[in-house]
C-alpha positions as CSV (number, residue, x, y, z in Angstrom):
1,M,-73.0,-117.5,-2.1
2,P,-75.6,-116.9,-4.8
3,E,-74.6,-115.1,-8.0
4,I,-75.2,-111.4,-7.9
5,S,-75.6,-109.5,-11.3
6,E,-74.0,-106.2,-11.9
7,P,-76.8,-103.5,-12.1
8,S,-77.7,-102.2,-15.6
9,A,-76.4,-98.9,-16.7
10,R,-80.2,-98.1,-17.5
11,T,-80.8,-97.4,-13.8
12,Q,-78.0,-94.8,-13.4
13,T,-79.4,-91.4,-12.3
14,T,-78.4,-88.1,-10.9
15,L,-78.8,-87.0,-7.3
16,F,-81.9,-84.9,-8.1
17,K,-83.6,-88.0,-9.7
18,L,-82.5,-90.6,-7.1
19,R,-85.5,-92.0,-5.4
20,A,-86.1,-94.3,-2.3
21,R,-84.8,-97.8,-2.7
22,Q,-82.2,-96.8,-5.3
23,C,-78.6,-97.6,-4.8
24,R,-76.5,-94.5,-3.8
25,S,-73.2,-95.8,-5.0
26,I,-71.4,-93.3,-7.3
27,V,-70.4,-94.8,-10.5
28,S,-69.1,-91.7,-12.5
29,D,-65.5,-90.5,-12.6
30,D,-66.5,-87.0,-13.7
31,R,-66.8,-84.6,-10.7
32,S,-68.9,-82.0,-12.7
33,E,-71.8,-84.4,-12.8
34,V,-72.2,-87.1,-10.2
35,I,-74.0,-90.3,-11.4
36,F,-75.4,-92.9,-8.9
37,C,-76.0,-96.6,-9.7
38,G,-79.7,-96.4,-9.1
39,G,-80.1,-100.1,-8.8
40,E,-82.8,-101.6,-6.5
41,T,-81.8,-101.8,-2.9
42,Q,-83.1,-104.2,-0.2
43,D,-83.5,-104.4,3.5
44,G,-83.0,-100.7,4.2
45,S,-79.5,-100.7,2.7
46,S,-78.1,-97.6,0.7
47,W,-76.6,-100.0,-1.9
48,C,-77.8,-102.5,-4.4
49,P,-76.6,-106.2,-3.6
50,W,-73.8,-105.7,-6.2
51,H,-72.3,-102.6,-4.5
52,R,-73.1,-103.7,-1.0
53,R,-70.9,-106.8,-1.7
54,L,-68.1,-104.5,-2.8
55,V,-68.2,-102.1,0.2
56,Y,-69.3,-104.4,3.1
57,T,-66.7,-106.1,5.1
58,R,-67.7,-108.7,7.8
59,P,-66.3,-108.0,11.3
60,M,-63.4,-110.3,12.5
61,M,-64.4,-113.1,14.9
62,A,-63.1,-112.7,18.5
63,G,-59.9,-114.8,18.7
64,S,-59.3,-114.7,14.9
65,G,-56.3,-112.2,15.2
66,A,-58.2,-109.2,16.4
67,G,-56.1,-107.1,18.7
68,K,-52.8,-108.9,18.0
69,R,-49.8,-106.8,17.2
70,F,-47.2,-107.3,14.6
71,A,-43.5,-107.3,15.8
């Protein structure tokens, strides 16, 4: 898997300044002013490659434990 760099803090932006192809991952802890990553997105994703890797989970393959119950 290729190395993915964390987005620069310089791309961070507010909701009203957020543009198309900018990452919508919220990076602020302060609820009074929500700050988005703002890094460049690809392939119609809402997240930059860094945040997409953090939020995306591959679906389980059939037969790999899907639907099995624990006793």
